[in-house]
N, C-alpha and C positions, 0 to 999 in steps of 0.2 A: 519375797525373799526365799531363796532355796532353803530347804530344811536339812538339818544335820542328818547324815546317813545312819540309820539304825537297821541292823541286819538281824533277822530272826533265823537262827541256825536250824531250827526245826524244819524250815521250808526247804532245806538242802536235800531232804530225803524224799520229797514228793514231787508232784508235777510242777511245782513252782521253783524247782532247782535252777532252771535256766535264767529266769529274770533275777533270781537272788544272786547268782554268780555274776550277772551283769552289773548288779548294784554294788557288789564288792569291788569289781574292776573299776567302776566309775569313781567309787570312793578313793581307791588307791591312786588313780590318775589325777583326780581333781580336788581332793580334800586332804589326802595324806593321813586321814583319821576316819574311823567309823566306830559305832558302838554295837556290841553284841548282846542279844538277848537269847535265852534258851541255849546256852553254850555248853550245858552238861555238867557244870560245877554246882554242887548242891547249895541251895539257899541256906540250909542249916550250917554248913561249913563256912560260908561267907559271913553269916551273922556271928558265928563264934569268933572268926578272925577279927571282925570289926570290933566286937565287944572287948576282946582281950587287948587289941592294939590301943583302943581308947583308954582302957584301964591302965595299961603300961605307961602311956604318956602322962596321965594324971599323977601316977605314983612315982615315976622315975625320971621323967624328962621336963615336966612343966616348970619346976623350980629352977632347974639349970638354965632353961630358956629365959626365965624372968631375970636371973642374975646376969646373963649375957647382955640382955637389953639394957639393964641398969648400968653395967660396966661401960658399955659403949655410948650411953646417953641417947639411945635411939628414940626415946619418947619425946625428946625436945628438939629434934633436928628441924632446921629451917629451910633446907634445900634438898633436892632429890638425891637419894643415895643410890649410887650405881655400882657399888663394889661388894654388896652383900645381899642376902635374901632373908625375908622374914619367915623362916622355916626351922623346924626342929626335926632332925633326921638321924636314922642309923641304917646301916647296910647289912644285908644278909647275902652270903654267897652260897649257891647250890651246886653249880658245876664249874669246873671239873671236880672240885672237892668242896664239900659243905663246911661252913664254919658256924652253923646254927648252935652247936653245942658249946661254942666258945664265947657267945655273946653274953656279956654280964647283965644281970638284973632281969633276965627273961624267966618267967615262971615255966615250969615243965609243961603245963598244958598249952601255953603259948607257943613254945618250941614245937610241940607235937602238931598243933594246928597249922603253923606256918610251913612246916615240912610237908604236910599232906596237901596244903593249898599250892605250894610250889610244884609238887609232883603233877597235880591236875593242870596247872598253868603250862608246864613244860609240854604235856601231851597236846594241850590246846594250841600252843605256839606251833608245834610240828604239824598239826592238822591244818592250821591256817596257811603255813608255808606251802603245803601241798595244794591247797585251794588256789593260792597265787600262782603256783607252777601251772596248774590247769588253765587258768585264765591267760597266762603268758605264752602257753604253748611249749612249755619246758617239760622234760620228762619228770614223772613223779619222783620226789626225793632229791631233785637237783639242788634246791635251795638249802635243804638240811646238809647235804654233802658239801656245798660251797662254804657253809659256816663251820664245817668240822676241820679244825686243825689236827695236830697229832693226838690231842687228848679230847677231841669232840668240841662241842660249842661251849661258850661261857654263858652262864645263866645266873642272874643275881637279882635282888630286890632292894629297892630304896623305900624305906618306910618313913613317911613324912607326916608331920602335923603342921598346919598353918594356923597359929593362934590368932585371936582377935588383935587387930592392929589399929592404933589410934591415928595413924597418918598414912592411909593406903595410897593417897595421891603422891606421896614422896618415897615410899618404900614398897617394892614389889614383893609378893610372896616368893616368886621365882622369876628371875629376869628372862627375857625372850631368848630362845635358843632352838636349834634342831637337835635331835638325839643322834649321837654318834653311831649307835649300834645297828642292830638288825630289825627285830620286830618287838614292839613294846606293848605290854598288857597291863592295863591300869584298873585297879579296883578303887573307885573314888567314893567319897562321902556322897550320900544321896540327898542330904539336906542343905549342906553349905556349898555353894558354887564357888567359882574362881578361875577354873581352867579356861583359857581362850586360845584359839588358833588364828593365824593370819591367813586370810583368803582374799585375793584380789585387793590388797591394801586395806582391808577392814578386819578388825578383831571380832571374832565370832565366838560366842559362848559354847562350850561343850556341855550339853545339858546333863545335870545329875539325874540318874535313873536308878531306882533300887535294883540291886542284884545284876546290874549290867557289868560288862568288862569293856573298857574303851581300848581300842587298838590304834597304834600309830606306827607309821613307817619311819625307820631310821636311815641315816646316811648310807649305810652299807647296801641296803636294798635299792636305793637310788642308783648306786654304782653298778650293782649286778644287773639291774634292769636297763642299764644304759640311759637312765633318765625317764623311762616310761612311767615309773612310779616315783613320786617325789617325797622326800622328807620335808616337813613344814615347820616354820617357826611357831612356837607356842609359848605361853607364859602363864603364871598364876597371879591373879590379882588378890592382894590381901583384903580381908573384910574387916569391918569395924566390930562385928559381933559374930559369934559362932566359931568353933574350932573345926577346920576342915581336915579330914583324914585322907591320905593318898598313899596307896600301896602300888608302886610301879615296878613291874618285873621286866627285866631286859634280857631277851633271848638274842645273844650276840655271837659273832664268830669266835672261834678259839683264837688265842693270842697270836699263834703262828700261822693262822689261815691266810692264804694268798687270795686277795679279793680283786676281781676284775669283771668287766661286763661279760655276760653270758654270750659265747660266740653265736649261738642260735639267734639271739636277739640282734646282735650287731649285723649279722649276715642279711637280716630282713630289711635293714635300713637302706635308704638311698645313699649314693656315694658320699655326698657332702655330710651325711648324718652318721657316717661310720663311727667307730669307737671314739667317743668324746670324753670318756671317763678314764682315770688312770688305773694302773695295776699296782698293788702295794700289799704289804703285810699289815694285818689289822692292828697289831701292837704299835707299829710306827704311826698309824693314823691316830691312835689313842694318845700317844705322847704329844702329838701336835695339838689335838683337840683340848687337852688338859689346860693349855694356856689360852685357847681361843674359843672356848665354849660359847660365850655370849656375843660372838661376832658372826657375820654371814658365813655360810658353808663354802661358797664358791672359791674364796682364796685358799681354803684348806685343800680342796680338790686340785687347785692349780699348784699348790706347794708339793702335793704328792706326785703330780705329773712331772714337775721339775726334778724331783728326787728319782723318779722312775727313769727319766732320760739320762740322768747322771750315772745310775748304776745298772740300768737295763734289766734288773731283777732276774736275769737268767739263772744264776747258780742257786737262788733260794726257792725258785718255783718248784712245787711238788706235784703239779698237775700237768 
């Protein structure tokens, strides 16, 4: 069986740069996921973020989750639940404007650690986008620029806990979906597993590794690369024991960014493979995604294509 791609970023500075870049390219083309080691974010900061996040769940979120489970009678369900997830979450926004100071119940040291962690992740996301540009033959900075609407990119974090579940065969931690946005950076629990991706019809575990950052490709990168890189279905399986922490940060286009396949990549294609993805405003895609998250991505692309041919997107294109 193929092994899940793990990238050691320290190898990008030495003579192993070329095979490492090839490994990243293969992961983007064939997996939609890879795991980073030696990514430059300090282990001390990651340990602090993990400790404070787990303490916050115990203190502020756990009881609320138990009450929700009791109210909905989830511990006694007889058949598969397909309209909710066994997760406890809250969201932080970093760009274009941070809301960290407004989140209730967060201790000051937790706010400070999350802010510092987000700043490091933002730099890592932009570094990765430039590595993808290099592999794709796009000019440096192309993807960052493609994500920049009038106010720059959108960047936010979903902080999740997946508590022990008595009926994991009937309730998913998180139902299968692709991510709508750009590039996703995940700091996940290194003891409790559960994240799986779909590859060639099989669900494959994303291995928990201490101090790693898991990267996955969102729908917007699939569009910009004209399908060379693919977003991939993934899910979280609930576990009967252990509470799984997941801190997923989404580096996405700005809401008014116009997304379309990079002309340099379209021009390389054979005639029948010319631009196959639509051109649209990211915010319009997100409105559609909100109602269709747990369905296949292809109809979303088709719907945006139909919208594009209806309005031709001429007047709103800023590029």
